[in-house]
C-alpha positions in Angstrom: -20.8 -2.2 11.8 -20.2 -2.0 8.1 -20.8 1.6 7.8 -18.2 2.3 10.6 -15.6 0.2 8.9 -16.2 1.8 5.6 -15.9 5.2 7.1 -12.4 4.4 8.5 -11.5 3.5 4.9 -12.8 6.5 3.6 -10.8 8.6 6.2 -7.6 6.6 5.0 -8.1 7.3 1.5 -9.1 10.9 2.0 -6.0 12.4 0.3 -5.0 9.4 -1.9 -5.6 8.6 -5.5 -7.2 5.3 -4.3 -10.9 5.9 -3.8 -14.3 4.0 -2.8 -16.3 4.2 -5.9 -19.3 2.0 -4.9 -20.5 0.5 -1.8 -23.5 -1.6 -0.9 -24.7 -3.0 2.6 -21.9 -5.6 2.6 -19.3 -4.8 0.0 -17.1 -1.9 -1.3 -15.5 -1.5 -4.8 -12.3 0.4 -4.8 -10.6 2.0 -7.7 -7.0 1.2 -6.5 -3.9 3.1 -7.3 -1.0 0.5 -7.5 1.6 3.1 -6.8 0.1 3.8 -3.3 0.5 0.2 -1.9 -2.5 0.6 0.5 -3.9 -2.9 0.4 -2.4 -4.1 3.7 -3.5 -1.0 5.4 -7.1 -1.3 4.2 -7.3 -4.9 5.1 -6.2 -4.1 8.7 -9.0 -1.8 9.0 -11.7 -4.5 8.3 -12.9 -6.6 11.1 -15.1 -8.9 9.2 -14.3 -11.8 6.6 -13.8 -10.6 3.1 -12.7 -11.5 -0.3 -10.5 -9.4 -2.7 -11.0 -9.5 -6.4 -8.7 -7.4 -8.9 -9.2 -6.7 -12.5 -8.7 -3.7 -15.1 -12.6 -3.6 -15.3 -15.5 -4.9 -13.3 -16.1 -7.8 -15.9 -12.4 -9.0 -15.8 -12.3 -9.0 -11.8 -10.6 -12.3 -10.5 -10.2 -13.5 -7.0 -6.7 -12.7 -5.6 
């Protein structure tokens, strides 16, 4: 199920600056371009519970 969900997001991001940069079996790390405003669209493609963290780098990520 996760792979299918992540594939939908990958298609959504195909011609965008926002990209999936890392994924594991149950999580994805997205390099998000603020000017694209895709967060709601990405969230609508996820059918499972999730949390969102944001930060300028991986060490500074905080729950939104």
